[in-house]
Each structure stands twice: as C-alpha cells, then as structure tokens.
N, C-alpha and C positions, 0 to 999 in steps of 0.2 A: 381527384377527390381526396380530402383529408382522411387519414387512417382512423378507423373506429376503435373505441376501447375494447370491443369484443375481439378485434383482430390482434390488438396489442397483448392482451392477456395470454394468448396462445404462445407468444414468443418469450414470455417471462420464465424464470427458473422453474423447473419441474412442471412445465405447461401451465403455469399460473396457479399452482397448488402448494407452493412452498409456504406462503402466509407467515413469514418470519416476523412481520410487524416492525422491522428495523427502519422502514421508510417513514414510520409514524402513522401508518394507516392499518386498519385491522386485517385486510386481505389483499392479495395480489389483484383481485378484480377491482377493488376500490382504487388501488394505485393506478391501474390501467385506465380506468374511466377518468380519473383526475388528470392523468398525463395527456389523454386525448383532448381534454378541454383547456389545456395550458395551465392548470392549477398547480402543477408540481414539475420538477425537473427530473430528467432521466437518471442523473447521478445519485439520486436518493436511493436507488436500488443497488446495493453493494455486490450482488451476486450475478448480475446480468452478464452474459457472454459478450466479449469485446466485439465480435463480428455482428452479433445481433444488435448491439448498441449502435454501431455505425449505421446499420440498416434502419433502425428506428429513428435515429437522428435525421437521416435523410428524409424519411417519410413524414416526420413531424415538422420539418422546416417549412416556412411559408411557401406557397406555390409561386409567388413572385418575391424574390429576395429583396429586403430593404437595403438600400445603398446610400451612403452619405458622401456628399462632396463638400470639401472645406472642413474647417475646424471651428471649435468654440461655439458661441451662441448664434452666430450667423450661418452656421453650417446648414446645408440643404439635405433633407432626408426624403427620399422618394421610394416607391415600390411598396411591397407588403400589402398589396390590394387583394381582396377576397372575392369580389363579385364582378360580373360583366356589366350589370346595369345598376345604376345608383338606387333605384327604388327597391332592389332586392334586399339591401342592407344599408350600406353607405360606401362612398369612396373615402379613403383615409388620408393619404398624403398628397396634397395638391401639387401639380406640376410647377417646377421653377421656371420663371420667365428670365431669360438671359439676353442682355443687350450685346450685340457684336460690335467690336472695334477692330478695324484692320490697321496694320502698321503702315499702310500707304495713305491713310487719311490725313488731312491737314491737322496741325496742332490744335487749331480752334475747335475742330469737330471732336477730337479726342478729349479735350478739356470739357466740352459741353456734355458729352455722353457720361463721363465719369461724375461730373457735377450733378447731372440730372438723376443718375441712379440713386444718389443719396437724398436729393431734394424732392423728387417726385413721390410724395406720400399723400394718400387720400384717406380722410376719415369717413368711414362708412358703417352705419349701424353699430357703432361702438368698437369697430376694428380699424386698424391701420393697414391699408392696402399699398403694396409697393412691389417693384420688381426685385429679383433675388440675386442675380449673378451677372458677371461680365464674361463674354466669350472673346478671347483675343486671337485674331486670325493673322497668319503669316501670308502676306500677299505681295510684298515688295520685292522678293527675291534677294533681299539683303539680310542675312542672319543677324548681323550686328544691330540693325534697325529693329528687328523683331525682339531681340533680347532687351534692347533699351525700352521698348514699349512695355514688356512684361515687368521689368524692374521698376519702371515708373508707376504702373498701375498697382502692382502688388504692394508697393511701399506706401501708396497714398490712399487706397480704397480698401476698407475692411469688409470684403465680401468674398464668397466662393468664386473661383475662377475656372474657366474652361479654356484649354489651349488647343488651337486648331491649326494644323500644319501638315500638308502633304509631304513636306521635307522632314524625314524622320530625325535627321541630325539636328535640325533647327528646333524641332519639337522637344527633343530630349535636352538640348542646351537650355531652352526656356524652362523646362521642368526643373532643372537643377537650380535655377534662380529662385523658384517659389515652391520647392518641394514640401516645405514645412506646412504649407497651406492646403496640401492634398488636392491639387487641381485635377480636373477631369481631362484626360488625354484623348485626343481624337485627330485622325482616325487610326485605329489599329486594324491592319489588313493582313492578308496572307503573306505579303512581301516583307512587312516590318515587325511581325509579331514576336520574333525571337529577340530583337533589340529591345522591344518594349518590355518583354518579360524580364530581361536582365536588369533594366532600369528600375522597374517597379519592385523587384525583389530587394534592391538596395534601399530605395525610398518609396514606400507604398503610396499609391494613388489609384483612384478608379480609372478604368479604361473603357472607351466606347468603341465597339467593334463595327466596322463598316464592310458591307458586302452588297453585291448586286441584287441578291434575292434573300428572302428569309431563310431558305434552305441552306444557303452558303454561310450563314452565320453559325450554324450548328457546329461544324468542325472547329471553328475559331473559338467558340465557347468551351468546347471540350479540351482544346489545347491549353487555354488559360487555367481551367480547373485542374488539369493534370499537373500544372506548374504550381498549384496551391493558391491561385489568385481567384477570388470570388467577388470582388467589387467590380462588377461588369455592367455596362450599358449596351443595349442593342441599337444599331442605327442602320436599318435597311435603306438602301439608296433609292428611295421612292421619288420619282421625278415629277409626279403630278398628283392631283387630288384623289383620283380613283385608286391609283396604286397605293397611296398613303393609307387610305381607309382600309384597303384590303390587307396591307402588311400589318398595321397596328391591330386590327381585329384578329388576324390569324395568330399573332404572337400571344395576345391576351387569351384567346380561346384555347390554344395549345397548352398554356400554362395552367389555366384554371379548370378546364373541362377534361383534358387528357393527362394532366399532371406531367407534362413533358418538360423535364428539368432543364434541358439546354436552352429553352426559351423562357424560363422563369426569371426574367430580369426586366428592370424598367428600360424604357426606350428614350432616345434623344431624337427630336424632330427639328428640321431645318426649313421652316417656311421662308427664311431669308435667302435660301439657295433655289427655291422653287419658282420664284417670280421676281420681276423688277418693279412691279406695280405695288405701291405701298398699301393701297386699300385691299388688294387681293391678298397681300401678305398677312394682313390682320385677320382676314376671313379664314385663311389657312390656319393661323395660330388658334383662332376660336374653335376650328374643327378639331385640332389636336388636343385641346383641353377636354373636349367631349370624348374623343377617341384615343384616350389612354396614354398619351405621351408623358414621360416623367420630367423631361426638360425640353423647353421650347425656345429656340434661338431666333430672335428677330433682329432686323438690321437697323431700325431707326427708332427714335424716341420722340413721341408726341403725346402730350398729356390727353389730348382729345381722343386718341385711339387707344392709349394704354388703359385709361380708366374703365371703359366698357369691357376690355379684356379681363381686367382684374376683378370686376364685379361678376362677370360670367364665371370666372374660376371660383369665386367665393360661393356663388349660388350652387354650382355643381358639386363642390366639395364640402357643403354644409350638410350635416347629418339630417336627413329628412324626418327622422324619428324624434328629433329634439328641436322644439321651436327656438328661434333666436330670441334671447331674452336679456333684460338688463338686471343689474343687481338691485335688490330691494333696498332703497334708502331715499333720503331727501336730496334732490339736486338743486343747487342754487343757479339761477339764470339771470343774467343782466345785473349781477352784483346786488342782490337783495339786502334789505336791512330788517329791523324788527317790525316795521310797519307794513312790509310788503305782503301782498296777497299769497295765500296758500292754495294750491290746486292739487288734485290727486288723479292718477290714472293707473293703468295696469302695466306690467313689466314686459309686454310684447315689444320687441325692439322697434318694430315699425310704428306702433302707436307712440312710443316714447319720442322717437325722432320727429314725427309729425307734430306732436303737441309742443315739444321743446322748441322746434324751429318757428312755430307760430307765436309762441311766447316771446322769443327773441325778436321777431318782427314787430311785436307790439311796443317794444322799447320799455316795457314796464318791468322793473326788477321784481322777481317772483321766486317763490319756493315751489318746486314740483315734487310732490311725494309719489314715489313709484312703488306700488304694492305688488308683492309676489303673487302671481296668479297663474302659475304654470306656463308662462309664455303665451297667454291667450289675450285676445283683444277684449275691449270693455264689455260688449254685449255677450260674447261667448263666455267670458269669465263669470259674468253675473248669472247666466243660465246654468253654469256648472257649480254655482254656489261658492265661487272663489273671490267674488267681489261684492260683498254684502256688508250691511252694517255690523254684523257680528264679527266679520273678519277684518274690516277696516279699522274699527275702534282700537283693538289691541296694538295694531301697527302704529297708529297715531300716538298712542301712549308711550310706546317704547322707542319711537323714532327721534326723540329729543326736539321735535319741532316746537313743542310747547315752551321750551326754554329759549328758542331762537326768535320768537315773535312776541309782541306785546298785545296781541289781539287773539280772539278765538273765532275766526271765520274760515270755513273750509269750503272750497268750490269743487263740486262734483260734476262729472260729465252729464250733459243734459239727457243723453240716451238712457241713463239709469236713474232718472228723477224719482222713480218709485222707491228707491232705497233711502230717500231723504228722511222719512219718518222713523224708520228703524235705526238710522244713524243718529238721529236726534236723541232717541232713547238711549243709545249706547254711548253717546258723547253729550251728555246733558249741558255741559258748560260751553259747548261749541255751537255757533250759528252755522247751519248747513245751507249753503247757497247752491242752487241749481244753475250750472253754467251752460254754455252753448252746446247744442247737439253735435255740431260739426267743428272740427279744429280750425278750419279757415275763418271762423267767426271770431276767434280769440283776439286778433289784432285790433279789432274795433271794440270788442266787449271789455277787455281789461282796462284801457284808459278811461272809458266812461264809468266803469265800476269804481275805480280808485278816485276819480273826480267826485263821485257821489259820496264816497266815504268822507272825503275831506270837507265837503260842503255841509 
C-alpha cells in the first residue's frame, strides 16, 4: 500500500512540527499530504534527514517500477501500474507486442517480418494500432550470423529491440552493436548475472531476469539492485497456461497488495516458446494482455490475428472512466464542396465511425459536424442536455461551416427529431432536416436527398 500523508508527517523534521514554510507550504502537515498525493517532490524540504529521505523515496516510489526499452519517440514504457483489476481505476501502460526474428530464418522471412512491423498499422476509432518491438533470437549457433542480424535490423528499423540469447558472449557482442538503442537483454540468470552487470554498467540497458520460479527471481533482483541497476524485467519460466496465470498474478499481487519491492517490476511473456500452434499462441498472447505482462513476444506476423490482439489491448488499456471521443469539429468526407450536405452527430467515437463509414459508403461528398457531448451517444447526450438546440446552435455558428457551404440545410439524427423545432428557433436561417433513425439507412438516404435538391 502507498504510504499515507499522516505517516509521512511523523518522519519530517521535529516530528512534523518545524513548519518552516521553506517548501512553499504553510505547514509540514500540508507538505506531507501533498507529497503523498504526488503534488510535490521530497527535495523541497531542505531539513529532512538523509536516511529518512532514502526511506521515504523508497516508500513513495511506484509499486511497479516504470521501465523504458529503446530511445526517442518510439521507446516503449511499461510498468507503473496501480491496480489489479481494470475497473478499480485503469491500467496505464499497455504491453508492448514484439515480433521475434531468429538468425536461422531465411532472408525472405527476416525481410518480411521487418517490413510488416512498419507496414501493419490499423486505423481504429481514431487511433493507429501497431506492434511495437522486434525480438532478435540467437538460434543458429554462429555468433557472427547473429551479430549480422542485429546490425542489419538495428540499422534499418527504427523500433525498440530485445536481444535473446542463451549464449552470454553472443548476447553481449550483439548488445555492443546496438547499445545506443537501449535494447532489452534476455536472459539474465544466476550463471551470467555478473557478466551482464559489468556490461550494463558500461552501456546501460534494461535486463530481463529468467528463473524457474517466481521465488528464484527475488535474489536476482536484489543482486541487480545492489549493483545500482533498476531497469529490470521479470521473466518467470512459465511453461504452460496455468503456470503463466499463476506466476503473473502472484507477481502483480505481491507488488500491489504486499508492497513487496523485489517483485515490483514489469514482466516479459513468451507465448512463442509455449506452443508451436499459431492459433494457440495468439490465445496465450491475449491472456497475457489481460494478465499483466509488460512485453509479449510472438513468433509470427499475420494481420488477421494481429488486429484482434491489438484491439483487445486497446480495449483493456482504455480508461473506463473516460469515454472514447472525437475532437469537436467539422469533418469532410468524400471530398465535399460548397453544395454538399451537412450532417451532425455527437463525439462518441463509436457513433462517429459508424456514421462516417456509412457516409463514405453512400459516395456522397458531405460535411459531418461532430458536437462535443461528453463522449456520449446521440440519445444519451440528448437526455443529458448535451445535444439540444441550445447547445448545437453555438457550435454551428463557431464551426465555420457557414463559410464552407452555399446553403443552409442541416441534417439531424432521426432519433432526436424532437429537437428540430428548438433548433429552428436557435438557427432561424437554417432549414433543419430530420435524417434517418439508423446510420445504416444513410447510404440510400443521402443520394436520394441530394437528387431531390438538384431537381
């Protein structure tokens, strides 16, 4: 559990009664409460004892440490989660999906995977969904071949990398090639941890610890922390679905419920090593999205299986407290001109994409006005008073649509036909037209409407 402000104040100078105000707050109690909520940093108190400062820094740090793989805008940040269940609050940093490439694969397969990582992007409710990383595996037994793969991929693809090799010398030689990209090194075990520590101290990179059980990970974590290394991933050697669920749940519960620091790190999952069946591999990957993995490594690339996986990740890692919504503005569809019809709807993302896709299907160039309504659908927004004549009229006036069209006809959703009269009063120079009740009627409705206008 996170430390409370009432516990912090007892550790401040003079038991929290110094009240020097040098932190910018009137009392030590106010400082402690703000510190507990993350509103101020510990350094703002100039009189705190160094030992107490270290103790509080540890207590105030996230229960699951955020760790970054890679550099720049494409870097992957995972960890820093606060809850066991999404409905409690929200999951924060979605797991990275990594495609695995082995150095013994044919050139054509390597080329295809690197190409698909950059090309396979899906537009979904206003977001772009894609995989995030490449995991390069040493399988050939030829260190030179592995180094050639790492050099080729790191030089041609701008994405975070994970280096996988049971041969520690091959792993560190590959790391030296792309160290500036801060690749994730795997596996770090009892046998090679000293070599890994020496390499990481020279050129910092995150490390993924491998052990047969969750309990065996603890001394490895402590060893790295004693060496001053905190960018850690946990990779319990879970061989099957049941063991994987057990291990991932145990790590998450220990970090969040017991505040057990040695397990307060994100995890790496390898469905690619758990089965040879591609369909089962995707099912395992889907399970790891739900059950807490920070990075998920899969062996094959197929748009038909990748898209459902990415959509599931989006759904799980979308804040349930905030509806998915679109920006309030006028969206042109099918290259409209000054004579094109004008429609209006709310800014719930699902509503927008359904209506927009049906307008596209109609082949009629149109303007779609999207009104801010708190991310609610049409009927719900109307019931909440967020989609009415009084609220729509100011939006139409300020949206610049009146300067973009040479007519004054506005098509409203048929389900809120009752706002027609109040909208007519609020926009007296506009003709308010009641459109279809259902979006799937738009493809037949719009062509007939435009035809009637022309005739």
